[in-house]
N, C-alpha and C positions, 0 to 999 in steps of 0.2 A: 514410605513416609507420606503423611497427609500434609499437603501444602495449604497455605492460607490465601484464599481468594475472596475473603469477605471483610477484611479489615480496611476501613476507609483511611487513607493517608492524605492529610491536607498538604497541598503543595503551594498554598498561598504564601507569598513572601520568599519563595525559593527560586525565583526567576524562571518558573515554568512557562514556556511559550503559550501553552493552552490556557493556563489560569490567568496569565497577564492579559491575553486576548479577551477573555471573558470580562475582566474588569474594565478593559477599554470599551467594550460594547455597552456595559452597564456598570458605571462606577459605584452604584449603590447596591450591588448584588449582595445577597445575604451571606454571612460567614459560613453557613452550612451547605452552600450550593456547590455542586461539582459539575464541571463542564463535560460534554460528550462530543466534542468537536475533533480537534487534531488527533491523528492516529498514533498516539502512544497510549499505554494502558494505565488505568487507575488501579493498578494491582502491584503488590510487592514483587520485587525481582526474586528469581530463584536464589535461595540461600547459598547454594553451591557456587554461584557466580560471585556473589558479594563476599563470601568468606575467602574465596580463592583470590580475588583482587586484593583484599586486605593483606593476606599472607604475602602476595607478590610485592606489594608496595613496601611492606616491612623489610624485605630482603634485597631490594634493588635500588638502583640510582635512576632518577627520572631524566635520563639523557636521550640523545637520538637513538632510536631503536628500529631495526629492520624487522620485517616479517621473518620468522624463523621456521625451522623444520616442524616443530610441534604445531604451530599455527597452520601450516600447509597440510599437515597430516589430518588435523581436525576438520578442516574444510573438505578435503577429499573424502574423508571417512563419512562425513555427514551426507554428502551428495550420494555416495554409494548406498548407505544404509537406508536413508529416507526416500531417495528418489531414483534408485537403480541407475545412477549416472556415474560412469567411470571417467573421472577427469584427471588431468595431470597438473602438478603444481605450477608448471610454467604457463599454463593457460590462464592463471588467476592474476588479475590486476586489481589492486586496491583503489577505492575512491572514498573520499570523505562524504559518503552518502550516495544513494542511488540517484537522487536528483542531479548531483554533480555529473553522474555518468550520462544522463540525458543530454546535458549541455555539451559534454565532451564529445559524445557520439554525433550530435547534430553538426558540430564544427568539423569533426574528423571526416564525416562521410557525405556531407552535402556542401553546396556552395551557396553564397548569398543569393536570394531570390528563388531558390529551388523549393519544392513542396515536400512537406513531411505529413504523412497520413496518420490521423488519430481517429480511433473508434469512440465517438462521442455519445453520451456525456462521459468525461474521463477526468482522471486526476489532474488538477489544474496546473501543477508545475510543468507538465508536459507542454501545455500551451506556451508557458513562459520561456521554456528552453528553445522553442521554435522562434517566437516573436522577438525575443531579446537578441537573438543571433541573426536577425534580419532574413529569416526564412519564412516561407508561406505555410500557414496552417491549411491542411486539406482535410475537411471533415468527411468521415465515413460513418454517418449516424447509425447506431444500433437500432434494430427493429424492436419496438416495445409492443408486445401483444399478449393478451391473456396473462398479465402480471409476470411476464418473463421477457428477457432480452435475448436476441440472437443477432448474428452477423448478417449484414446485407452484402452477400457475396457479389451480386451483380454490380452494385455500386463500387465495391472494393476493386473489382476487376477493371471497371471503367477508369477509376482514379489511378490504378497501378499502371495502366497502359500509357498514361501521359508521361512522356520521357522527362518532363520537368519534375516529376514526383519520384524522388530517389531513396526515400527512407520511410519506414513505418515504425512507430513506437507502439508495440503491442502490450496491453496491460493484462497480465495472466497470472493469477486470477484477476478479474476485472474490478477495479476500484473506480466508481462507487457501486456498480450494480450487482456485485457479488457473484458473477458467473464464474464457474470453473469450466473452461473450454474443453470439449471432448477431443480425443485424438483425431477424430474425423474432421472436426472444425479446424483444428490447428493444421492438419494436412492441407485443407483447402486454402487456408490463409497463406501458408508457406509456399504452396505450388503457384498461386497467383503472383506472389511477390518475387519468387525466384525466377519465374518465367519472364518477368518484366524488369529484371535487374534492380529490384527494390531491396535494399539492405534492411534486415529485420533486427530491431532492438527489442528484446523481450524482457519487459519489467516483471520479474517473478518474485518480488520482495515478500509477497504474502503466501508464497508457495507451501509453507508449512502449516498454514491455518486453513485447514480443509474440514468441512463438516462431514458427519457420518453419511455414508452412501455415495460419496463423491471421491474421485481420485484425480490428483493433479498430474499432468504430463508435462515434464520439462520440454520446451520446444526443441532443444538440441538433441533430445533422445529419440526423436521420431526417425531420423536417418542421418547418415554421415553427411549427405548433401545439405540437410537442414542445419546441421551443426556448423558446416563450413560457410553458411550464409547468415549467421546470427551472432549477436552479442547478447548474452544472458546476464541480466542484472539480479544479483541475489544479495542477501544480508541477513545477519542474525537479529537485526534491530526490531522488526515487527514481531518475530517469533518470541524473542526473549525480552522485549521492552528495553532495548539498548540504544535507542535512537540518538541519545545525547553523546554517545561515544564515537559517532561519525566514522563507522567502519563498515564498508560494503565490499563484496567480492564479485567482481565483474569477470565473467568466464567467457573467454574467446578462444575457440579451438584453432581457427584459421590464422596462421602466422601473419599473413599480409594484413588482415583486419586488425589483429592484435598490435602489430607494429604501428599502424596508423593511429590507433587509439592512444597508444603509449606516447607517440610523438606529440600528440595534442596535449596530453597531460604534462609532458616536459616543457611545453611552450609556456605554461603558467606555473612551472616549478612544483608540480606535484610529484614527489619522488618516494614518499613514504607516508604512512598514517601514524596515529598516535599509539604509543606503546600500550596504554591501558585498553584501547580498543582491540588491539591484537590479542591480548591476554583474555579479555572478556569473551571474544569470539571463540577462542580455543576452549575456555572453560564451559561455555554454553554448549558447544557441539560435543564435547567429551563427557560432560557431567549433567547436562540439563534435560535429557530425554524424558525422564519420568515426570519432571515438572511440566514439560510440554504436554504430555499425554493427559495429565489432570487439567491443565489449562483448556485443552480442546473440549473436554467434558463440560467445563464451566461455561465456556462460550456457547456451546450447543444448548445448555440449560437456559442461559439468558435468552437465546434466540427463541426457544419454545415458550418461555414465560412471556416475553414481549408479544409474540404473535397471538397467544391466547388473550392477553390483556387487551390488545387492540380489537380483536374480534368481539369481545364482550363489552367494551366500553367506548371505543372510537372506531366503529366499523366503517365509517366513511373514509378512513385512512387505509390505503392499501399497503400491506407489508410485502415487499419483494423478497421471496425466499433467498436466504443466504446459502450459497453453495461453498464459498470460500471467502476469506477475510473475516474480521470481526466488526465489519462496518455494515450497519443495517440501512438499506435504502428504502425510504418511505415516500409514497405518493399521496400528497395532500391536495391535489388539484380539485377533487370533488368538493372541497370545502368552499370553493369559490372566493378565496381570499388571495389578493395579489401577492407576489413573492416579497415585495418590500414591506407590505403591511403585515404579512405573516412573520417576517423577521422581527419587526417591531413588537408584535404581540408576544412572540416567544421570549425575546430578550428582556423587554421592559415589564411585562405583566406576568407571564408564567415563570420567568427566570429559568428557562430551559434553553441550553446553549448547544445547538447542533452546528454542523457545517451546512450552510444554505445551498440548496441544489443548484442555484444559478451560477455558483462559482465553478461548477464542473462543465459549464457551457450552456448554450441556448436550450439544449434538450433537457437540462436539469431544472428548468423553471417549474416551481410548484412542488418540488421534491425537497426532502431533507435527508442528510446523512448522519446517522447516529452511531457513535462508537459504543459498543456494548461490552468492551473488555474492561469490566468494572464490577464491583460488588453488586450482587443482585438487588439488594435492598435499596441502594441509592438509585438504581435504575427505576424501580417501582415507585419510589417517592417522586422522582421527576415526572414519570408518566401520570401520576395523580395530579400534580400541579398543572401539567399540560391539559389534562381532561377538564379540570375545574375551570380553567381559563377559556378553553375552546368551547365548552358548553354554553357559555354566555353568548358567544358569537353565532353559534349554530341555532340557538333558540331565537336570537334576534332576526 
C-alpha cells in the first residue's frame, strides 16, 4: 500500500499546540502557513491506526481500562523485532508521556539539591524536570566541531565523579542535534556513570526514526549490567504521530529501580493510562510497520532536499547531518544576527516558525530546530520565504 505523505492538513482551529503557538508568536500569520516547531508530524496518521481506533470505539465502553495482554504483547514484540531487545511485560510501566517520566525519575532517584547531568544543547523539558523539582542542572556540553557533535567524555567523567551528581538524562538519539550514538559511545557513557553510581535515564523516544546508514542501539541492550542501571523511556508517539494520546512505555528491568519509580507514580495517583492510548499503541506496533518504513523514506528524502536547497541558496547556514529523529538542526551563526532578532525576522517577516535554538540551552544560541516530518512541498515553500527574507539582511 502506498501511503500519503504529501497532503497538507490544516490544524488551525483544532487546538493544536504547535499551531496555537505559531499564532501566539504572530497573530497575523497567513492562513496558508504551516509551523515547523513542536515535534509532532504534519502528516496523516497511519490508516490502520485510525480505522482500528474507530472500530474499537464502536464496540466498547469508555470506562476505566487497564493495560491488557494484547498491549503488552505488542510492545514486547516491537522491541524484539525492531531493536533486538527481549523484554518482559512486568518491566513496562506506563506514563502519560516521556516528559512525565523525566519528572518522575528525577523525584524517584535524586534528592533536592542534587545534580542531574544533561548533555547540552538538549530537549528543553529536561531542564524543566530538574529545576522544577529543585535539583541542580549539571551541563556536560557536547563538542561541536566540523559540523558534527560528540560527547566530551573527560568533562562527563569529571561531573560524574562529583558525589552530588546522581542522575543523568541521556537523549538517544539526541534531540536537537540529531546524533545516533554508537555502541562505543554508549559504552563509555555507561561505564563512567555506573562506576560513579550515577543512575541513567535514557530517553529513546526517537529510537525508531533512524536515517539510512545508521543504527540505533538501545542502551539497555549493551549488557545486563547496563540494563540493571538504567530506565529506558520509549513511546509510539514520535514514531506514529500519537503524542496527543499521552501513552509512553518506560522499561525498567531492575526491580528495585522499577519499584522506586512506581512508588513515585503512585504518590501522584498515576495508576493507568487512557484506553485509546493503549489501543493506539497496540495497533501501531502490530499493524504500522509498513507505514513506518515509508515514513522513513519520506523523512530521508526531505532531509536530502533541504540539504541541497541550503547548499544552493543559503550556503551561510550550516545543516547538521541528521542521523536520527526528524528534527533538523541548523547553524545560523554565520549570518551575524542576534538570536532574538533572528526570531523576530523569522516570525514576523518570513513567517517561518522553527524552535529557536536558545530554548535548548546556552549552546543552542544562533541555531534553529526545524521539524521536517511534513509534506515536501510545504517545506520548500517555507525555505523560499526564508531565503527571500534573509537575502535582504545579507545584502545589507
